[in-house]
N, CA, C and O of each residue as an XYZ file, in Angstrom:
436
protein
N      62.027    -33.391     16.389
C      62.506    -33.496     14.925
C      63.591    -34.202     14.849
O      64.204    -34.158     15.915
N      64.158    -34.908     13.960
C      65.631    -35.131     14.103
C      66.716    -34.516     13.186
O      66.369    -33.768     12.272
N      67.906    -34.782     13.383
C      69.151    -33.927     12.608
C      68.716    -33.612     10.963
O      68.599    -34.423     10.044
N      68.546    -32.292     10.957
C      68.133    -32.070      9.766
C      68.712    -32.206      8.541
O      69.908    -32.286      8.824
N      68.617    -32.282      7.377
C      69.589    -33.262      6.122
C      69.696    -31.665      5.664
O      69.159    -30.671      6.152
N      70.780    -31.840      4.310
C      70.643    -30.519      3.690
C      69.988    -30.276      3.068
O      69.786    -29.062      3.027
N      69.023    -31.267      1.975
C      67.951    -30.725      1.541
C      66.766    -29.513      2.348
O      66.319    -28.410      2.035
N      66.610    -30.415      3.470
C      65.846    -29.449      4.408
C      66.516    -28.389      4.844
O      65.990    -27.294      4.642
N      67.568    -28.429      5.405
C      68.040    -27.269      5.632
C      67.919    -26.404      5.024
O      67.519    -25.376      5.570
N      68.207    -26.410      3.599
C      67.535    -25.325      2.588
C      66.392    -25.095      2.470
O      66.074    -23.907      2.516
N      65.523    -25.924      2.310
C      64.106    -25.534      2.354
C      63.849    -24.501      3.517
O      63.771    -23.279      3.396
N      63.718    -25.364      4.851
C      63.708    -24.434      5.868
C      64.082    -22.777      5.862
O      63.409    -21.817      6.235
N      65.442    -22.854      5.280
C      65.996    -21.735      4.921
C      65.279    -20.488      4.478
O      65.153    -19.376      4.989
N      64.788    -21.113      3.202
C      63.677    -20.589      2.258
C      62.460    -19.800      2.443
O      62.104    -18.708      2.001
N      61.613    -21.154      3.664
C      60.479    -21.202      4.475
C      60.660    -19.895      5.235
O      59.924    -18.916      5.108
N      61.695    -19.981      6.021
C      62.009    -18.827      7.187
C      62.226    -17.407      6.175
O      61.551    -16.449      6.553
N      62.871    -17.227      5.250
C      63.266    -16.166      4.033
C      61.406    -15.462      3.904
O      61.047    -14.296      4.071
N      60.653    -16.537      3.599
C      59.237    -16.270      3.375
C      58.608    -16.130      4.169
O      57.724    -15.363      3.789
N      58.392    -16.532      5.625
C      57.562    -16.539      6.831
C      57.908    -15.905      7.570
O      57.109    -15.022      7.883
N      59.276    -15.921      8.320
C      60.323    -15.610      9.276
C      58.986    -14.833     10.187
O      58.297    -15.232     11.126
N      59.021    -13.249      9.220
C      58.216    -12.602     10.180
C      57.224    -12.801     10.819
O      56.862    -11.967     11.648
N      56.372    -14.206     10.556
C      55.252    -14.322     10.635
C      55.854    -14.936     12.549
O      54.968    -14.850     13.400
N      56.739    -15.280     12.854
C      57.401    -16.353     14.094
C      57.386    -14.909     15.014
O      57.336    -13.760     14.575
N      57.433    -15.261     16.131
C      57.688    -14.406     17.722
C      59.212    -13.729     17.235
O      60.000    -14.302     16.483
N      59.385    -12.597     17.750
C      60.634    -12.055     17.313
C      62.059    -12.952     18.358
O      63.284    -12.878     18.258
N      61.322    -13.600     19.132
C      62.459    -14.292     19.800
C      62.642    -15.795     18.729
O      63.711    -16.391     18.598
N      61.866    -16.030     18.326
C      61.695    -17.563     17.317
C      62.331    -17.277     16.567
O      63.042    -18.121     16.020
N      62.374    -15.587     16.099
C      63.021    -15.581     14.978
C      64.354    -14.876     15.007
O      64.964    -14.528     13.996
N      64.846    -14.654     16.533
C      66.505    -14.830     16.271
C      67.072    -15.945     16.629
O      68.283    -15.982     16.410
N      66.429    -17.213     17.286
C      67.312    -18.679     16.981
C      67.025    -19.431     15.939
O      67.799    -20.376     15.781
N      65.738    -19.274     14.791
C      65.703    -19.280     13.983
C      66.731    -19.102     12.813
O      67.252    -19.934     12.069
N      66.867    -17.558     12.910
C      67.673    -16.990     11.963
C      69.201    -17.418     12.501
O      70.022    -17.752     11.647
N      69.556    -17.411     13.802
C      71.109    -18.140     13.854
C      71.129    -19.497     13.296
O      72.192    -19.865     12.796
N      70.389    -20.093     13.297
C      70.476    -21.493     12.907
C      70.405    -21.952     11.240
O      71.199    -22.688     10.654
N      69.379    -21.375     10.767
C      69.636    -21.488      9.335
C      70.048    -20.385      8.699
O      70.234    -20.499      7.488
N      70.300    -19.006      9.368
C      71.141    -18.098      8.496
C      72.624    -18.013      8.966
O      73.379    -17.563      8.105
N      73.092    -18.290      9.934
C      74.360    -17.873     10.667
C      74.859    -19.415     10.846
O      75.977    -19.643     11.310
N      73.922    -20.523     10.430
C      74.587    -21.667     10.735
C      75.458    -22.070     12.085
O      76.530    -22.669     12.178
N      74.470    -21.438     13.228
C      75.175    -21.266     14.510
C      74.470    -22.799     15.218
O      73.268    -23.046     15.125
N      75.240    -23.515     15.757
C      75.282    -24.600     16.725
C      73.986    -24.576     17.673
O      73.549    -23.474     18.005
N      73.346    -25.762     18.129
C      72.475    -25.267     19.181
C      73.062    -24.902     20.008
O      72.744    -23.743     20.273
N      74.102    -25.426     20.860
C      75.178    -24.788     22.117
C      75.443    -23.372     22.040
O      75.564    -22.559     22.957
N      75.529    -23.175     20.469
C      76.263    -21.568     20.591
C      75.096    -20.302     20.759
O      75.206    -19.237     21.367
N      73.893    -20.877     19.942
C      72.303    -20.408     20.515
C      72.149    -20.541     21.797
O      71.858    -19.521     22.421
N      72.287    -21.705     22.467
C      71.774    -21.501     23.745
C      72.859    -21.286     24.505
O      72.705    -21.989     25.503
N      73.836    -20.722     24.577
C      74.792    -19.854     25.335
C      74.354    -18.446     25.261
O      74.091    -17.625     26.140
N      74.348    -18.382     23.763
C      74.094    -16.685     23.406
C      72.533    -16.356     24.182
O      72.269    -15.289     24.738
N      71.833    -17.237     24.098
C      70.493    -16.922     24.530
C      70.298    -17.747     26.145
O      69.303    -18.383     26.493
N      71.117    -17.592     26.676
C      71.006    -18.408     27.965
C      70.006    -19.490     28.489
O      69.466    -19.627     29.586
N      69.943    -20.199     27.354
C      68.810    -21.375     27.484
C      69.605    -22.467     27.464
O      70.833    -22.545     27.407
N      68.618    -23.457     27.526
C      69.414    -24.865     27.399
C      69.400    -25.362     25.849
O      68.613    -24.826     25.068
N      70.214    -26.315     25.443
C      70.092    -26.875     24.055
C      68.878    -27.309     23.932
O      68.251    -26.690     23.073
N      68.141    -28.362     24.602
C      67.052    -28.436     24.597
C      65.517    -27.299     24.042
O      64.574    -27.283     23.252
N      66.116    -26.561     25.038
C      64.960    -25.511     24.599
C      65.486    -24.953     23.472
O      64.880    -25.233     22.438
N      66.355    -24.308     23.381
C      66.688    -23.858     21.649
C      66.513    -25.080     20.502
O      66.565    -24.738     19.321
N      66.298    -26.558     20.847
C      65.706    -27.470     19.474
C      64.417    -27.610     19.338
O      63.800    -28.025     18.358
N      63.949    -27.181     20.551
C      62.204    -27.044     20.721
C      61.971    -26.174     19.930
O      61.483    -26.387     18.820
N      62.254    -25.151     20.337
C      61.820    -23.628     19.468
C      61.989    -23.578     17.973
O      61.231    -23.001     17.192
N      63.163    -24.308     17.648
C      63.715    -24.788     16.271
C      62.511    -26.087     15.521
O      62.109    -26.242     14.368
N      62.315    -26.618     16.437
C      61.307    -27.582     15.831
C      59.764    -27.128     15.440
O      59.258    -27.436     14.361
N      58.991    -26.255     16.588
C      58.078    -25.472     16.349
C      57.618    -25.026     15.669
O      56.473    -25.151     15.232
N      59.052    -23.894     15.225
C      59.037    -23.094     14.261
C      58.880    -23.596     13.224
O      58.055    -23.201     12.401
N      59.730    -24.672     13.051
C      59.880    -25.578     11.628
C      58.228    -25.638     10.719
O      57.847    -25.344      9.586
N      57.511    -26.275     12.152
C      56.242    -26.574     11.930
C      55.314    -25.507     11.908
O      54.395    -25.315     11.111
N      55.552    -25.059     12.562
C      54.799    -23.322     11.945
C      55.259    -22.916     10.298
O      54.610    -22.770      9.262
N      56.356    -22.845     10.556
C      56.636    -22.933      8.470
C      56.109    -23.523      7.524
O      55.838    -23.084      6.406
N      55.871    -25.058      8.176
C      55.507    -25.818      7.377
C      53.583    -25.445      7.181
O      52.950    -25.267      6.140
N      53.277    -25.440      8.095
C      52.009    -24.808      8.122
C      51.772    -23.346      7.550
O      50.584    -23.285      7.235
N      52.201    -22.540      7.373
C      52.000    -21.560      6.867
C      52.171    -21.812      5.285
O      51.361    -21.307      4.508
N      53.320    -22.663      4.788
C      53.169    -22.703      3.375
C      51.988    -24.028      3.204
O      51.534    -24.130      2.065
N      51.642    -24.698      3.892
C      50.388    -25.618      3.396
C      49.875    -24.678      3.146
O      49.840    -24.613      1.917
N      49.173    -23.394      3.806
C      48.149    -22.782      3.586
C      48.406    -21.935      2.114
O      47.782    -22.159      1.076
N      49.390    -20.996      2.275
C      49.762    -20.209      1.696
C      50.638    -20.743      0.258
O      50.398    -19.902     -0.607
N      51.309    -21.533     -0.152
C      51.824    -22.378     -0.862
C      52.856    -21.252     -1.706
O      53.211    -21.475     -2.864
N      53.186    -20.278     -1.105
C      54.160    -19.014     -1.520
C      55.610    -19.915     -2.140
O      55.972    -19.700     -3.297
N      56.419    -20.984     -1.196
C      57.280    -21.360     -1.647
C      57.437    -22.416     -2.918
O      58.458    -22.551     -3.593
N      56.080    -23.194     -3.101
C      55.602    -23.892     -3.665
C      55.736    -23.337     -5.749
O      56.062    -23.747     -6.863
N      55.054    -21.864     -4.797
C      54.807    -21.339     -6.196
C      56.064    -20.725     -7.056
O      56.344    -20.897     -8.243
N      56.778    -19.883     -5.962
C      57.967    -19.742     -6.581
C      59.041    -20.657     -6.573
O      60.027    -19.925     -6.659
N      59.407    -21.745     -6.525
C      59.550    -23.279     -7.165
C      59.110    -23.549     -8.586
O      59.823    -23.813     -9.554
N      57.837    -23.433     -8.522
C      57.615    -23.539    -10.472
C      57.749    -22.623    -10.800
O      57.968    -22.605    -12.012
N      57.743    -21.444    -10.221
C      57.919    -20.060    -11.261
C      59.616    -20.435    -11.937
O      59.824    -20.411    -13.150
N      60.764    -20.783    -10.861
C      61.825    -20.519    -11.236
C      62.158    -21.774    -12.264
O      62.974    -21.751    -13.185
N      61.340    -22.840    -11.875
C      61.667    -23.470    -13.304
C      61.271    -23.417    -14.674
O      61.754    -23.857    -15.717
N      60.025    -22.602    -14.313
C      59.595    -22.347    -15.914
C      60.276    -21.170    -16.232
O      60.092    -20.994    -17.437
N      60.992    -20.244    -15.761
C      61.798    -19.023    -15.946
C      62.688    -20.138    -16.504
O      62.687    -20.341    -17.718
N      63.569    -20.986    -15.549
C      65.377    -21.819    -16.063
C      64.653    -22.483    -17.454
O      65.500    -22.615    -18.337
N      63.605    -22.832    -17.774
C      63.376    -23.625    -19.206
C      62.926    -22.765    -19.972
O      62.577    -23.298    -21.026
N      62.708    -21.346    -19.959
C      62.531    -20.082    -20.435
C      63.503    -19.962    -21.294
O      63.365    -19.787    -22.504
N      65.134    -20.108    -20.333
C      66.216    -19.269    -20.473
C      66.902    -20.268    -21.076
O      67.838    -19.953    -21.811
N      66.567    -21.676    -20.879
C      67.278    -22.618    -21.778
C      66.359    -22.841    -22.945
O      67.003    -23.692    -23.558
N      65.581    -22.689    -23.449
C      65.288    -22.766    -24.758
C      65.404    -21.223    -25.473
O      64.946    -21.115    -26.611
N      65.885    -20.275    -24.957
C      65.686    -18.767    -25.728
C      67.269    -18.886    -26.368
O      68.206    -19.488    -25.845
N      67.281    -18.238    -27.474
C      68.588    -17.728    -28.196
C      69.007    -16.409    -27.812
O      70.198    -16.105    -27.869
N      67.957    -15.445    -27.350
C      68.622    -14.103    -27.204
C      69.120    -14.103    -25.820
O      68.581    -14.302    -24.732
N      70.428    -13.791    -26.231
C      71.477    -13.358    -25.182
C      71.048    -12.561    -24.034
O      71.362    -12.845    -22.878
N      70.159    -11.327    -24.444
C      69.816    -10.599    -23.758
C      68.652    -10.687    -22.485
O      68.700    -10.258    -21.332
N      67.336    -11.619    -23.407
C      66.371    -12.264    -23.172
C      66.924    -13.352    -21.873
O      66.246    -13.298    -20.847
N      68.155    -14.356    -21.879
C      68.633    -15.222    -21.325
C      69.526    -14.731    -20.034
O      69.922    -15.377    -19.063
N      69.752    -12.876    -20.505
C      70.564    -12.470    -19.009
C      69.571    -11.849    -18.005
O      69.723    -11.850    -16.783
N      68.237    -11.168    -18.877
C      67.036    -10.901    -17.920
C      66.768    -11.536    -17.110
O      66.763    -11.179    -15.932
N      66.337    -13.168    -17.717
C      65.774    -13.981    -16.743
C      66.509    -14.567    -15.656
O      65.921    -14.924    -14.635
N      67.823    -14.699    -15.807
C      68.771    -15.290    -15.204
C      69.030    -14.459    -14.157
O      69.423    -14.966    -13.106
N      68.808    -12.637    -14.284
C      68.651    -12.169    -13.092
C      67.669    -12.370    -12.063
O      67.898    -12.504    -10.861
N      65.927    -12.382    -12.967
C      65.081    -12.687    -12.315
C      65.514    -13.871    -11.376
O      65.349    -13.829    -10.157
N      66.179    -15.112    -12.154
C      66.120    -16.564    -11.278
C      67.216    -15.930     -9.707
O      66.921    -16.317     -8.576
N      68.268    -15.082     -9.923
C      68.818    -14.858     -8.812
C      67.940    -14.016     -7.927
O      68.564    -13.711     -6.911
N      67.024    -13.651     -7.939
C      66.078    -12.706     -7.607
C      64.663    -13.578     -6.264
O      63.870    -13.259     -5.379
N      65.117    -14.622     -6.910
C      63.878    -15.566     -6.363
C      64.717    -15.945     -5.238
O      64.290    -16.723     -4.385
């Protein structure tokens, strides 16, 4: 995989939030370090006592797995659609109490 662009970085981070527990514990730690703690390949390699290439391979394979899970289950996609619909509801609503409740739900998504 080439360098991950910012929008892909965010997407993979969200996919990891949804499907991360389906990865092996070792892969979870590597991917978490990369996406959640923004560690470099070198930092992760040093911490795990493996090569940078091994870290990159683990991240690549994990991202492929996350995309596989999303292709089958579509939880991320459904979440995105739900968030858009809730935002439209909030934008069209005049009741401040309802707007605040919708905003609270959107923060949880």
